[in-house]
PyMOL Python script that loads the backbone (N, CA, C, O; Angstrom):
from pymol import cmd

cmd.read_pdbstr("""\
ATOM      1  N   MET A   1     -12.351  28.381  -5.846  1.00  0.00           N
ATOM      2  CA  MET A   1     -13.415  27.558  -5.410  1.00  0.00           C
ATOM      3  C   MET A   1     -13.892  26.691  -6.657  1.00  0.00           C
ATOM      4  O   MET A   1     -14.192  27.164  -7.753  1.00  0.00           O
ATOM      5  N   SER A   2     -13.911  25.490  -6.346  1.00  0.00           N
ATOM      6  CA  SER A   2     -14.161  24.221  -7.453  1.00  0.00           C
ATOM      7  C   SER A   2     -15.626  23.865  -7.401  1.00  0.00           C
ATOM      8  O   SER A   2     -16.138  23.453  -6.361  1.00  0.00           O
ATOM      9  N   GLY A   3     -16.281  24.020  -8.491  1.00  0.00           N
ATOM     10  CA  GLY A   3     -17.537  23.513  -8.614  1.00  0.00           C
ATOM     11  C   GLY A   3     -17.659  22.674 -10.009  1.00  0.00           C
ATOM     12  O   GLY A   3     -16.824  22.127 -10.729  1.00  0.00           O
ATOM     13  N   GLN A   4     -19.045  22.815 -10.062  1.00  0.00           N
ATOM     14  CA  GLN A   4     -19.413  22.020 -11.483  1.00  0.00           C
ATOM     15  C   GLN A   4     -18.560  22.632 -12.504  1.00  0.00           C
ATOM     16  O   GLN A   4     -18.331  23.842 -12.517  1.00  0.00           O
ATOM     17  N   GLY A   5     -18.068  21.765 -13.399  1.00  0.00           N
ATOM     18  CA  GLY A   5     -17.617  22.160 -14.449  1.00  0.00           C
ATOM     19  C   GLY A   5     -15.938  22.746 -14.297  1.00  0.00           C
ATOM     20  O   GLY A   5     -15.354  23.176 -15.292  1.00  0.00           O
ATOM     21  N   SER A   6     -15.328  22.700 -13.046  1.00  0.00           N
ATOM     22  CA  SER A   6     -14.272  22.945 -12.731  1.00  0.00           C
ATOM     23  C   SER A   6     -13.174  21.818 -13.579  1.00  0.00           C
ATOM     24  O   SER A   6     -13.636  20.753 -13.991  1.00  0.00           O
ATOM     25  N   ALA A   7     -11.874  22.124 -13.764  1.00  0.00           N
ATOM     26  CA  ALA A   7     -11.086  21.249 -14.380  1.00  0.00           C
ATOM     27  C   ALA A   7     -10.840  19.983 -13.539  1.00  0.00           C
ATOM     28  O   ALA A   7     -10.615  18.922 -14.121  1.00  0.00           O
ATOM     29  N   GLY A   8     -10.873  20.050 -12.143  1.00  0.00           N
ATOM     30  CA  GLY A   8     -10.845  19.064 -11.379  1.00  0.00           C
ATOM     31  C   GLY A   8     -11.839  18.052 -11.672  1.00  0.00           C
ATOM     32  O   GLY A   8     -11.508  16.878 -11.836  1.00  0.00           O
ATOM     33  N   ASN A   9     -13.151  18.484 -11.752  1.00  0.00           N
ATOM     34  CA  ASN A   9     -14.330  17.645 -12.073  1.00  0.00           C
ATOM     35  C   ASN A   9     -14.169  17.005 -13.500  1.00  0.00           C
ATOM     36  O   ASN A   9     -14.430  15.813 -13.666  1.00  0.00           O
ATOM     37  N   VAL A  10     -13.775  17.736 -14.437  1.00  0.00           N
ATOM     38  CA  VAL A  10     -13.422  17.117 -15.864  1.00  0.00           C
ATOM     39  C   VAL A  10     -12.529  15.968 -15.801  1.00  0.00           C
ATOM     40  O   VAL A  10     -12.830  14.933 -16.396  1.00  0.00           O
ATOM     41  N   ILE A  11     -11.388  16.075 -15.086  1.00  0.00           N
ATOM     42  CA  ILE A  11     -10.333  15.103 -14.831  1.00  0.00           C
ATOM     43  C   ILE A  11     -11.041  13.975 -14.274  1.00  0.00           C
ATOM     44  O   ILE A  11     -11.127  12.883 -14.835  1.00  0.00           O
ATOM     45  N   SER A  12     -11.509  14.245 -13.239  1.00  0.00           N
ATOM     46  CA  SER A  12     -12.390  13.007 -12.462  1.00  0.00           C
ATOM     47  C   SER A  12     -13.288  12.449 -13.538  1.00  0.00           C
ATOM     48  O   SER A  12     -13.312  11.226 -13.671  1.00  0.00           O
ATOM     49  N   ALA A  13     -13.935  13.113 -14.221  1.00  0.00           N
ATOM     50  CA  ALA A  13     -15.070  12.448 -15.093  1.00  0.00           C
ATOM     51  C   ALA A  13     -14.283  11.604 -16.310  1.00  0.00           C
ATOM     52  O   ALA A  13     -14.805  10.565 -16.715  1.00  0.00           O
ATOM     53  N   LEU A  14     -13.143  12.023 -16.829  1.00  0.00           N
ATOM     54  CA  LEU A  14     -12.372  11.423 -17.498  1.00  0.00           C
ATOM     55  C   LEU A  14     -11.857  10.068 -16.980  1.00  0.00           C
ATOM     56  O   LEU A  14     -11.864   9.036 -17.651  1.00  0.00           O
ATOM     57  N   CYS A  15     -11.397  10.182 -15.677  1.00  0.00           N
ATOM     58  CA  CYS A  15     -10.899   8.999 -14.963  1.00  0.00           C
ATOM     59  C   CYS A  15     -12.016   7.849 -14.793  1.00  0.00           C
ATOM     60  O   CYS A  15     -11.948   6.632 -14.968  1.00  0.00           O
ATOM     61  N   SER A  16     -12.989   8.626 -14.417  1.00  0.00           N
ATOM     62  CA  SER A  16     -14.187   7.512 -14.547  1.00  0.00           C
ATOM     63  C   SER A  16     -14.506   6.722 -15.857  1.00  0.00           C
ATOM     64  O   SER A  16     -14.755   5.520 -15.945  1.00  0.00           O
ATOM     65  N   LEU A  17     -14.449   7.605 -16.806  1.00  0.00           N
ATOM     66  CA  LEU A  17     -14.604   6.917 -18.169  1.00  0.00           C
ATOM     67  C   LEU A  17     -13.838   5.445 -18.367  1.00  0.00           C
ATOM     68  O   LEU A  17     -14.378   4.429 -18.804  1.00  0.00           O
ATOM     69  N   PHE A  18     -12.654   5.558 -18.002  1.00  0.00           N
ATOM     70  CA  PHE A  18     -11.805   4.581 -18.177  1.00  0.00           C
ATOM     71  C   PHE A  18     -12.011   3.262 -16.889  1.00  0.00           C
ATOM     72  O   PHE A  18     -11.883   2.061 -17.126  1.00  0.00           O
ATOM     73  N   ILE A  19     -12.277   3.730 -15.833  1.00  0.00           N
ATOM     74  CA  ILE A  19     -12.422   2.866 -14.649  1.00  0.00           C
ATOM     75  C   ILE A  19     -13.652   3.365 -13.807  1.00  0.00           C
ATOM     76  O   ILE A  19     -13.475   4.434 -13.223  1.00  0.00           O
ATOM     77  N   PRO A  20     -14.637   2.870 -13.687  1.00  0.00           N
ATOM     78  CA  PRO A  20     -15.905   3.290 -12.791  1.00  0.00           C
ATOM     79  C   PRO A  20     -15.278   3.284 -11.499  1.00  0.00           C
ATOM     80  O   PRO A  20     -14.677   2.339 -10.988  1.00  0.00           O
ATOM     81  N   GLY A  21     -15.526   4.738 -10.889  1.00  0.00           N
ATOM     82  CA  GLY A  21     -15.225   4.941  -9.471  1.00  0.00           C
ATOM     83  C   GLY A  21     -13.821   5.653  -9.083  1.00  0.00           C
ATOM     84  O   GLY A  21     -13.508   6.074  -7.969  1.00  0.00           O
ATOM     85  N   LEU A  22     -13.063   5.685 -10.256  1.00  0.00           N
ATOM     86  CA  LEU A  22     -11.670   6.218 -10.222  1.00  0.00           C
ATOM     87  C   LEU A  22     -11.895   7.840 -10.018  1.00  0.00           C
ATOM     88  O   LEU A  22     -11.199   8.485  -9.234  1.00  0.00           O
ATOM     89  N   GLY A  23     -12.858   8.375 -10.745  1.00  0.00           N
ATOM     90  CA  GLY A  23     -13.007   9.961 -10.335  1.00  0.00           C
ATOM     91  C   GLY A  23     -13.305  10.083  -8.803  1.00  0.00           C
ATOM     92  O   GLY A  23     -12.663  10.739  -7.982  1.00  0.00           O
ATOM     93  N   GLN A  24     -14.466   9.277  -8.586  1.00  0.00           N
ATOM     94  CA  GLN A  24     -14.680   9.555  -7.227  1.00  0.00           C
ATOM     95  C   GLN A  24     -13.472   9.294  -6.122  1.00  0.00           C
ATOM     96  O   GLN A  24     -13.448  10.001  -5.115  1.00  0.00           O
ATOM     97  N   LEU A  25     -12.667   8.470  -6.286  1.00  0.00           N
ATOM     98  CA  LEU A  25     -11.518   8.215  -5.598  1.00  0.00           C
ATOM     99  C   LEU A  25     -10.477   9.478  -5.634  1.00  0.00           C
ATOM    100  O   LEU A  25      -9.857   9.853  -4.639  1.00  0.00           O
ATOM    101  N   LEU A  26     -10.388  10.025  -6.814  1.00  0.00           N
ATOM    102  CA  LEU A  26      -9.664  11.190  -7.080  1.00  0.00           C
ATOM    103  C   LEU A  26     -10.423  12.483  -6.420  1.00  0.00           C
ATOM    104  O   LEU A  26      -9.786  13.514  -6.204  1.00  0.00           O
ATOM    105  N   GLN A  27     -11.380  12.409  -6.208  1.00  0.00           N
ATOM    106  CA  GLN A  27     -12.386  13.526  -5.318  1.00  0.00           C
ATOM    107  C   GLN A  27     -12.251  13.204  -3.875  1.00  0.00           C
ATOM    108  O   GLN A  27     -12.634  14.038  -3.054  1.00  0.00           O
ATOM    109  N   GLY A  28     -11.763  12.120  -3.503  1.00  0.00           N
ATOM    110  CA  GLY A  28     -11.689  11.801  -2.043  1.00  0.00           C
ATOM    111  C   GLY A  28     -12.756  10.978  -1.478  1.00  0.00           C
ATOM    112  O   GLY A  28     -12.766  10.629  -0.297  1.00  0.00           O
ATOM    113  N   ARG A  29     -13.686  10.660  -2.361  1.00  0.00           N
ATOM    114  CA  ARG A  29     -14.937   9.932  -1.811  1.00  0.00           C
ATOM    115  C   ARG A  29     -14.731   8.475  -2.046  1.00  0.00           C
ATOM    116  O   ARG A  29     -15.213   7.877  -3.008  1.00  0.00           O
ATOM    117  N   TRP A  30     -13.907   7.875  -1.019  1.00  0.00           N
ATOM    118  CA  TRP A  30     -13.514   6.463  -0.941  1.00  0.00           C
ATOM    119  C   TRP A  30     -14.737   5.608  -1.091  1.00  0.00           C
ATOM    120  O   TRP A  30     -14.794   4.704  -1.924  1.00  0.00           O
ATOM    121  N   ILE A  31     -15.759   5.920  -0.235  1.00  0.00           N
ATOM    122  CA  ILE A  31     -16.903   5.009  -0.145  1.00  0.00           C
ATOM    123  C   ILE A  31     -17.688   5.021  -1.448  1.00  0.00           C
ATOM    124  O   ILE A  31     -18.117   3.943  -1.861  1.00  0.00           O
ATOM    125  N   ARG A  32     -17.860   5.863  -1.967  1.00  0.00           N
ATOM    126  CA  ARG A  32     -18.591   6.188  -3.321  1.00  0.00           C
ATOM    127  C   ARG A  32     -17.761   5.457  -4.354  1.00  0.00           C
ATOM    128  O   ARG A  32     -18.377   4.674  -5.077  1.00  0.00           O
ATOM    129  N   ALA A  33     -16.528   5.586  -4.525  1.00  0.00           N
ATOM    130  CA  ALA A  33     -15.820   5.057  -5.309  1.00  0.00           C
ATOM    131  C   ALA A  33     -15.796   3.523  -5.268  1.00  0.00           C
ATOM    132  O   ALA A  33     -15.847   2.888  -6.322  1.00  0.00           O
ATOM    133  N   ILE A  34     -15.719   2.904  -4.057  1.00  0.00           N
ATOM    134  CA  ILE A  34     -15.996   1.364  -3.997  1.00  0.00           C
ATOM    135  C   ILE A  34     -16.938   1.088  -4.446  1.00  0.00           C
ATOM    136  O   ILE A  34     -16.901   0.256  -5.353  1.00  0.00           O
ATOM    137  N   ILE A  35     -18.194   1.634  -4.043  1.00  0.00           N
ATOM    138  CA  ILE A  35     -19.660   1.078  -4.445  1.00  0.00           C
ATOM    139  C   ILE A  35     -19.602   1.317  -5.946  1.00  0.00           C
ATOM    140  O   ILE A  35     -20.011   0.357  -6.599  1.00  0.00           O
ATOM    141  N   MET A  36     -19.151   2.473  -6.717  1.00  0.00           N
ATOM    142  CA  MET A  36     -19.170   2.535  -8.255  1.00  0.00           C
ATOM    143  C   MET A  36     -18.380   1.188  -8.836  1.00  0.00           C
ATOM    144  O   MET A  36     -18.788   0.509  -9.778  1.00  0.00           O
ATOM    145  N   PHE A  37     -17.420   0.998  -8.237  1.00  0.00           N
ATOM    146  CA  PHE A  37     -16.486  -0.172  -9.055  1.00  0.00           C
ATOM    147  C   PHE A  37     -16.975  -1.488  -8.759  1.00  0.00           C
ATOM    148  O   PHE A  37     -16.872  -2.348  -9.634  1.00  0.00           O
ATOM    149  N   LEU A  38     -17.501  -1.774  -7.633  1.00  0.00           N
ATOM    150  CA  LEU A  38     -18.222  -3.141  -7.501  1.00  0.00           C
ATOM    151  C   LEU A  38     -19.403  -3.264  -8.276  1.00  0.00           C
ATOM    152  O   LEU A  38     -19.663  -4.255  -8.958  1.00  0.00           O
ATOM    153  N   ALA A  39     -20.264  -2.048  -8.149  1.00  0.00           N
ATOM    154  CA  ALA A  39     -21.492  -2.311  -8.922  1.00  0.00           C
ATOM    155  C   ALA A  39     -21.430  -2.467 -10.331  1.00  0.00           C
ATOM    156  O   ALA A  39     -22.209  -3.162 -10.982  1.00  0.00           O
ATOM    157  N   ALA A  40     -20.354  -1.712 -10.850  1.00  0.00           N
ATOM    158  CA  ALA A  40     -20.169  -1.748 -12.339  1.00  0.00           C
ATOM    159  C   ALA A  40     -19.509  -3.247 -12.596  1.00  0.00           C
ATOM    160  O   ALA A  40     -19.787  -3.875 -13.618  1.00  0.00           O
ATOM    161  N   ALA A  41     -18.761  -3.679 -11.755  1.00  0.00           N
ATOM    162  CA  ALA A  41     -17.987  -4.973 -12.134  1.00  0.00           C
ATOM    163  C   ALA A  41     -19.157  -6.068 -11.989  1.00  0.00           C
ATOM    164  O   ALA A  41     -19.253  -7.031 -12.750  1.00  0.00           O
ATOM    165  N   GLY A  42     -19.951  -5.832 -11.022  1.00  0.00           N
ATOM    166  CA  GLY A  42     -21.158  -6.845 -10.752  1.00  0.00           C
ATOM    167  C   GLY A  42     -22.093  -6.924 -12.030  1.00  0.00           C
ATOM    168  O   GLY A  42     -22.515  -7.974 -12.515  1.00  0.00           O
ATOM    169  N   LEU A  43     -22.339  -5.696 -12.477  1.00  0.00           N
ATOM    170  CA  LEU A  43     -23.533  -5.596 -13.511  1.00  0.00           C
ATOM    171  C   LEU A  43     -22.836  -5.841 -14.790  1.00  0.00           C
ATOM    172  O   LEU A  43     -23.567  -6.227 -15.703  1.00  0.00           O
ATOM    173  N   TRP A  44     -21.484  -5.690 -15.072  1.00  0.00           N
ATOM    174  CA  TRP A  44     -20.782  -6.094 -16.316  1.00  0.00           C
ATOM    175  C   TRP A  44     -21.146  -7.649 -16.654  1.00  0.00           C
ATOM    176  O   TRP A  44     -21.316  -8.101 -17.787  1.00  0.00           O
ATOM    177  N   ILE A  45     -21.227  -8.353 -15.451  1.00  0.00           N
ATOM    178  CA  ILE A  45     -21.504  -9.929 -15.772  1.00  0.00           C
ATOM    179  C   ILE A  45     -22.716 -10.151 -16.676  1.00  0.00           C
ATOM    180  O   ILE A  45     -22.852 -11.085 -17.466  1.00  0.00           O
ATOM    181  N   ILE A  46     -23.616  -9.112 -16.435  1.00  0.00           N
ATOM    182  CA  ILE A  46     -25.048  -9.497 -17.225  1.00  0.00           C
ATOM    183  C   ILE A  46     -25.230  -8.266 -18.168  1.00  0.00           C
ATOM    184  O   ILE A  46     -26.343  -7.822 -18.450  1.00  0.00           O
ATOM    185  N   LEU A  47     -24.169  -7.796 -18.590  1.00  0.00           N
ATOM    186  CA  LEU A  47     -24.126  -6.736 -19.659  1.00  0.00           C
ATOM    187  C   LEU A  47     -24.682  -5.401 -19.191  1.00  0.00           C
ATOM    188  O   LEU A  47     -24.744  -4.572 -20.099  1.00  0.00           O
ATOM    189  N   LEU A  48     -25.088  -4.998 -18.040  1.00  0.00           N
ATOM    190  CA  LEU A  48     -25.559  -3.815 -17.764  1.00  0.00           C
ATOM    191  C   LEU A  48     -24.638  -2.847 -16.972  1.00  0.00           C
ATOM    192  O   LEU A  48     -25.000  -1.806 -16.423  1.00  0.00           O
ATOM    193  N   GLY A  49     -23.582  -3.286 -17.002  1.00  0.00           N
ATOM    194  CA  GLY A  49     -22.393  -2.365 -16.417  1.00  0.00           C
ATOM    195  C   GLY A  49     -22.378  -0.960 -16.795  1.00  0.00           C
ATOM    196  O   GLY A  49     -22.129  -0.046 -16.009  1.00  0.00           O
ATOM    197  N   TRP A  50     -22.709  -0.799 -18.274  1.00  0.00           N
ATOM    198  CA  TRP A  50     -22.699   0.423 -18.503  1.00  0.00           C
ATOM    199  C   TRP A  50     -23.414   1.567 -17.999  1.00  0.00           C
ATOM    200  O   TRP A  50     -23.026   2.723 -18.167  1.00  0.00           O
ATOM    201  N   ILE A  51     -24.625   1.188 -17.283  1.00  0.00           N
ATOM    202  CA  ILE A  51     -25.386   2.043 -16.547  1.00  0.00           C
ATOM    203  C   ILE A  51     -24.597   2.791 -15.439  1.00  0.00           C
ATOM    204  O   ILE A  51     -24.611   4.017 -15.325  1.00  0.00           O
ATOM    205  N   VAL A  52     -23.865   1.890 -14.582  1.00  0.00           N
ATOM    206  CA  VAL A  52     -23.162   2.257 -13.454  1.00  0.00           C
ATOM    207  C   VAL A  52     -22.035   2.899 -14.006  1.00  0.00           C
ATOM    208  O   VAL A  52     -21.564   3.813 -13.329  1.00  0.00           O
ATOM    209  N   HIS A  53     -21.381   2.574 -15.305  1.00  0.00           N
ATOM    210  CA  HIS A  53     -20.285   3.283 -15.859  1.00  0.00           C
ATOM    211  C   HIS A  53     -20.690   4.649 -16.020  1.00  0.00           C
ATOM    212  O   HIS A  53     -20.010   5.572 -15.572  1.00  0.00           O
ATOM    213  N   LEU A  54     -21.853   4.835 -16.690  1.00  0.00           N
ATOM    214  CA  LEU A  54     -22.346   6.407 -17.095  1.00  0.00           C
ATOM    215  C   LEU A  54     -22.640   6.945 -15.894  1.00  0.00           C
ATOM    216  O   LEU A  54     -22.362   8.139 -15.793  1.00  0.00           O
ATOM    217  N   TRP A  55     -23.196   6.337 -14.806  1.00  0.00           N
ATOM    218  CA  TRP A  55     -23.536   7.325 -13.787  1.00  0.00           C
ATOM    219  C   TRP A  55     -22.216   7.626 -13.044  1.00  0.00           C
ATOM    220  O   TRP A  55     -22.114   8.779 -12.625  1.00  0.00           O
ATOM    221  N   SER A  56     -21.162   6.758 -12.804  1.00  0.00           N
ATOM    222  CA  SER A  56     -19.875   7.167 -12.392  1.00  0.00           C
ATOM    223  C   SER A  56     -19.293   8.476 -13.132  1.00  0.00           C
ATOM    224  O   SER A  56     -18.724   9.346 -12.473  1.00  0.00           O
ATOM    225  N   ILE A  57     -19.467   8.587 -14.605  1.00  0.00           N
ATOM    226  CA  ILE A  57     -19.028   9.475 -15.138  1.00  0.00           C
ATOM    227  C   ILE A  57     -19.729  10.829 -14.857  1.00  0.00           C
ATOM    228  O   ILE A  57     -19.161  11.903 -14.656  1.00  0.00           O
ATOM    229  N   VAL A  58     -20.914  10.619 -14.875  1.00  0.00           N
ATOM    230  CA  VAL A  58     -21.779  12.168 -14.440  1.00  0.00           C
ATOM    231  C   VAL A  58     -21.746  12.525 -13.159  1.00  0.00           C
ATOM    232  O   VAL A  58     -21.929  13.708 -12.870  1.00  0.00           O
ATOM    233  N   ASP A  59     -21.520  11.613 -12.218  1.00  0.00           N
ATOM    234  CA  ASP A  59     -21.332  11.832 -10.672  1.00  0.00           C
ATOM    235  C   ASP A  59     -20.055  12.489 -10.408  1.00  0.00           C
ATOM    236  O   ASP A  59     -19.972  13.393  -9.576  1.00  0.00           O
ATOM    237  N   ALA A  60     -18.970  12.034 -11.140  1.00  0.00           N
ATOM    238  CA  ALA A  60     -17.812  12.842 -10.922  1.00  0.00           C
ATOM    239  C   ALA A  60     -17.839  14.142 -11.687  1.00  0.00           C
ATOM    240  O   ALA A  60     -17.225  15.097 -11.211  1.00  0.00           O
ATOM    241  N   ALA A  61     -18.446  14.266 -12.748  1.00  0.00           N
ATOM    242  CA  ALA A  61     -18.584  15.665 -13.325  1.00  0.00           C
ATOM    243  C   ALA A  61     -19.460  16.721 -12.431  1.00  0.00           C
ATOM    244  O   ALA A  61     -19.118  17.904 -12.426  1.00  0.00           O
ATOM    245  N   ILE A  62     -20.397  16.359 -11.807  1.00  0.00           N
ATOM    246  CA  ILE A  62     -21.290  17.197 -11.405  1.00  0.00           C
ATOM    247  C   ILE A  62     -20.962  17.206  -9.710  1.00  0.00           C
ATOM    248  O   ILE A  62     -21.847  17.709  -9.018  1.00  0.00           O
ATOM    249  N   PHE A  63     -20.012  16.796  -9.163  1.00  0.00           N
ATOM    250  CA  PHE A  63     -19.735  16.815  -7.603  1.00  0.00           C
ATOM    251  C   PHE A  63     -19.314  18.156  -7.276  1.00  0.00           C
ATOM    252  O   PHE A  63     -18.356  18.672  -7.851  1.00  0.00           O
ATOM    253  N   LYS A  64     -19.949  18.720  -6.423  1.00  0.00           N
ATOM    254  CA  LYS A  64     -19.735  19.993  -5.693  1.00  0.00           C
ATOM    255  C   LYS A  64     -19.040  19.816  -4.167  1.00  0.00           C
ATOM    256  O   LYS A  64     -19.630  19.509  -3.131  1.00  0.00           O
ATOM    257  N   ALA A  65     -17.839  20.055  -4.315  1.00  0.00           N
ATOM    258  CA  ALA A  65     -17.273  19.712  -2.795  1.00  0.00           C
ATOM    259  C   ALA A  65     -18.053  20.668  -1.697  1.00  0.00           C
ATOM    260  O   ALA A  65     -18.612  21.675  -2.133  1.00  0.00           O
ATOM    261  N   PRO A  66     -18.096  20.434  -0.543  1.00  0.00           N
ATOM    262  CA  PRO A  66     -18.558  21.224   0.624  1.00  0.00           C
ATOM    263  C   PRO A  66     -17.628  22.325   0.758  1.00  0.00           C
ATOM    264  O   PRO A  66     -16.436  22.096   0.553  1.00  0.00           O
ATOM    265  N   PRO A  67     -18.037  23.564   1.094  1.00  0.00           N
ATOM    266  CA  PRO A  67     -17.071  24.571   1.456  1.00  0.00           C
ATOM    267  C   PRO A  67     -16.058  24.331   2.501  1.00  0.00           C
ATOM    268  O   PRO A  67     -16.390  23.725   3.520  1.00  0.00           O
ATOM    269  N   ALA A  68     -14.887  24.742   2.340  1.00  0.00           N
ATOM    270  CA  ALA A  68     -13.703  24.472   3.247  1.00  0.00           C
ATOM    271  C   ALA A  68     -14.015  25.124   4.479  1.00  0.00           C
ATOM    272  O   ALA A  68     -14.491  26.259   4.465  1.00  0.00           O
ATOM    273  N   ARG A  69     -13.752  24.405   5.728  1.00  0.00           N
ATOM    274  CA  ARG A  69     -13.776  25.013   7.178  1.00  0.00           C
ATOM    275  C   ARG A  69     -12.862  26.011   7.383  1.00  0.00           C
ATOM    276  O   ARG A  69     -11.814  25.788   6.776  1.00  0.00           O
ATOM    277  N   ARG A  70     -12.867  27.106   8.061  1.00  0.00           N
ATOM    278  CA  ARG A  70     -11.751  27.884   8.429  1.00  0.00           C
ATOM    279  C   ARG A  70     -11.360  27.580   9.846  1.00  0.00           C
ATOM    280  O   ARG A  70     -10.403  28.159  10.360  1.00  0.00           O
TER     281      ARG A  70
END
""", "prot")
cmd.dss("prot")
cmd.show_as("cartoon", "prot")
cmd.util.cbc("prot")
cmd.orient("prot")
């Protein structure tokens, strides 16, 4: 069972450190990944992209996947 602090979340957080939204993409959250990437790209124009960048890292690190169906 993967949860907060699992190896997958740590890897996802590290990926989001380099490219905002990449960690969410690895976790299979496509819409959230696109939102994070576009928001960071848009806000970097006015030098506030670091806010979304940090949010992306934290979001990937604390993500808890829903339980698998049987």
